N, C-alpha and C positions, 0 to 999 in steps of 0.2 A: 528439359529445363534444369539448370543447375540449382543445387541446394542453396547457394549463396543468394541467387536471384530471388528464390522463393522466400528466404528469410528476410531479405530486404523488403519485399512486398508486404509481408506480415507486419513488420515494424512500421512501415509507412501507413498501412491500413489502420493499425491500432492507435498510432499517434496523430494521424491526419497531418503529418508534417514530414517533408524530406529532411529538414534540418534536424528534427528530433530523432529521426531514424538514423541519420548519419552519426549523431552523437552516441546513440545507444550501441551502434555496431562498430564504432571506431573507424568509420569510413569518411571520405570527403563527400560533400553534397553532390559534386559532379559524378562521383562514382555511384551514388544512390540513383541519380537521374538516369545514368547509363543502364543500371540493372533493371529499372522499371521500363525503360524504353525497349530493351532487349526482350523483356517478358511480354510487352505489348505486341511486338513483332511476332513472337512465337505463337501467341494465341489469336492474333489478328483482330484485337479489339482494344480500345483505350480503357485504362484502369482508373485513372484519376483525372479530375478537372481542377485546374488551379484556381484558387480564390485569393482574396486579399490577405486572409489569415490562414495559411496552410492549404491543404488540398481536400477534395471531396471525392469519395469513391463512387465509381459508376456501378451499374447493375452487374457488369462482368466482374468487378472487384468484389462485390458482395458475394457473388456465387463462388468465386475462387477462395475467398476467405472461409466460407462455410465448409468447402470441400477439404481444405488443407490446414487451416489454422491450428487446431489442437493436435492433429496428426503430425504436423511438422515439429511441434514442440516435443512431443513424445519420441519421435524418431531421433531428434538431435540429442535428447537426454540419453537415449539408448546408445547412440554412437559415442557420446562423451563418456558414458559409463564403461564402454568397451575400451576406449582409449585410456581411461583412468586406471584400469586394471593392469595396463602395461607400463604405467609410470610409477614413480616413487610416491606413494600416498602415506608414507609413514608419518607418525606424529598426530597430534590432536588439533582439531579445528576449534578455535575459540570465538564464540559469537556473543554479542552484547546488545541489549535493547530493553525496552520497557517490559516489565514483568508480564502483564496481561497479553501484550502482542506476541512476545516470545512463546508463551504457553499456548495461546489459541490460534495464532496465525502462522508462526514459524515452525513450531514442532511438527505439525502434520506434514510439512514439506521436507523433512530431514531423511526420510526413508531411502531415497536414492544414494545419499551420502553414506549412510550407515551400511547399506548393502555393498558399496564400493570399498568398504573396509576403513573408512575414515572414522576416527573417534571424535565425538562432538562434546565440547564443554560449553555450557551456556552460562552467561553472566548477566546480571541485572544492573541497569543504569539508565539515566536520562541523557538528554542531548549533550551537555558539556562533558559528562564522563565518557560517553561514547567516543567523542572526538579525542579526548585526552588519551584513552587507552589504545585507540587505533594509532595515534601518532607515536606513542611510546612503544608500539608493537607488542603490547601485552595482549591485545585481541586482534583477530584477523579480519573479521567482518562485523559491521554494526548496523543496527536498525534505529531510525529516529524519525520523528515528525518534523524535525528542524532541518531546513536545507543547509547544505554544506557552505560554510563561509570561508573556511581555511583553504587556500589554493593548493595546499599539499595533498588534499584528499579529493577523491572522485565519488560521485554518487549517481544513482538511478532510481526513479520512482518504480516501486514494485507492487504497490497496493494503494488504492484510493477508496475512500468510503464516505458515505453520508454521515453527518453528525446530527443526532437526534436529542430532543428533550424528552426525558422519560420519567415515569412515576408509576406507582402501583395504581390499580383501578380505583381504589378508594380516594387516594389523593388526586388522581386525574379527574374524577367526577366532581370533586370539590372545586378544583380549579376551573373546570369548564362551566360550572354553574355560576361562577362569580360574574358580577357585572363588569369588572375590570380585570381581565385575565392577567395582564402584566403585574398589576399591584398584588393580586392574589398569589402569583408565582413567587414574587420576591418576599412575601410574608411567610412562605413555607421554608422549612430547613433545607439548606443546600448541601450536597455532598460533592466534593471536588478532588481533583488530582493533586493540586497544590494551591497555595495562597495566591499565586499569580493568576489563578482561574484559567489555566490552559484549556483551550477549546471552548470553554464557557463564555469568556469575554467576547470572542469573535461571534458566537451564535447570538448572544444577547444584543450586541451592538448592531449586527446585521439586521436583526428583527426589531430594532429601534426601542429596546427596553433599557431603561436607565440602570446602570450598574453601580452607581455611587454608593459607597459604604456597604457593599455586599460582602458579608463575612460567612464563610462556610461553617456548617455545624460539625462536619467531619472532613478530614483531609487524609489521603493515603495514596501512595504511588503504585497502587495495583487496583485498577478500576473494577476488578472482580469483587473486591471487598465492598465498594459502594453499591454494586449490583445486588449483593446479598442483602444489604440494609434496605435498598429500594423495594426488593421483593417482599420484605417483611412489613411494608407499609409505611416506612419512614422517609420523608423528604422527597426530593427530586434531584435530578442531575442531568448533565448533558454529556453524552459519550458516543463513541463510534457505533455504527449500526451493527457491526459484526459481533459486538459484545451483548447486544440486546435481542437479536433475532429470535433465539430460542425462547427467551423469557416472554417476548411479545406473542410468539406463536402459542405458548401454553397459557396465556392469559395472566401471567404473573406481573407483567409490566404493560404499560400503554404508552405509545408514542404520542406525545402532546403535539397538537397542530402548531406549526410555526406561523406567526403573524405575517411574515414576508416569505421566507423560504428557509429550508435547512441549509447549513453550510457543508463544506467538505473538508476532509483531512487527507493529506498525502503522507505515505510512509516511504522513506528512502533507505535503500541499501547503500552502505558507505564503505569505502576501502582505501587503503594506501596503495597507490599504483605499484610501488616497488615490491609489495607483498605478493603480487601476482606472478613473480618469478618462481614461486613455489607451486608446483603442479597441484598440490592439495588445495591451496587457496584459490587458484585460478579456476579449477574444476568446480569447487563449491560455489564460488560467486556466480558462474554461468548457470549452474544447475538451479540455484535458488531463484535467479532472475526468470528462467524458463518456467519453473514450477509455480511461482507466485503470480506471474502475469497471465497465466492461462485463464480463459473464461470457464465458468462464471466467477472465478475467484477474483479476477481483476475487475472489480465492480465499479460502477459509478463513472465509467468512461463515456462521457457525452461528447467526446471529440474536442 
């Protein structure tokens, strides 16, 4: 079985979509279909059933994904690292994204790049600044929760996560004891990323909680600062699960029950296509995609 067919299979399996896999791999949809068909012939069993929205894996696909998924990612990273060592990797790689995401989700995945001899420079910025610095070629790769709208840029989802309402146990107990949870929630101090209530507005609206005249008590574009205040027993906030897991596990924070359901947030890796002519940037882009989409890190993928 060829490596490209196995990579195509893994992408279709993860995305539950031939179109999505084709986009991720820079292939045509017919090429993806041919790879899957060839793989099905090789193993003698169907791998996917087509549905109105995408495809659904068969038991054979589940078994194959379990056997090769992470191993294929690691093998390809190793092959890319070997190739990188034979290419010109001189110069620094400039990354930009939200401070908390860069620190807690991107930094742990930088080891293969550093080991390949790439010097990494990390910059902090929100969506508009990410777009601006990529277009001006002052940064090479960016991370943002905002989908790309500028046709000059390309992007791929590299991480998705649940969005939770969280508070300290003391505040949570007070909220859960109230007769009207929504009213009690809005009466407590709110900590937010910005005055536009990014993530917060979507969660509240989806859970049918009125957000009129909601004003944060504290605003800061590093959610780790809000997390610190929350753990000290002040207020509540809504933030990605990856920032709360450890605090919830140690009892410093409590996930508040969503009246309807928790929402999700997608994180995009963004680049300027012409930048990929530089081996350093092309290698870094592919390595970060492989690293960040590995299970269990690529969480919340419900198909």
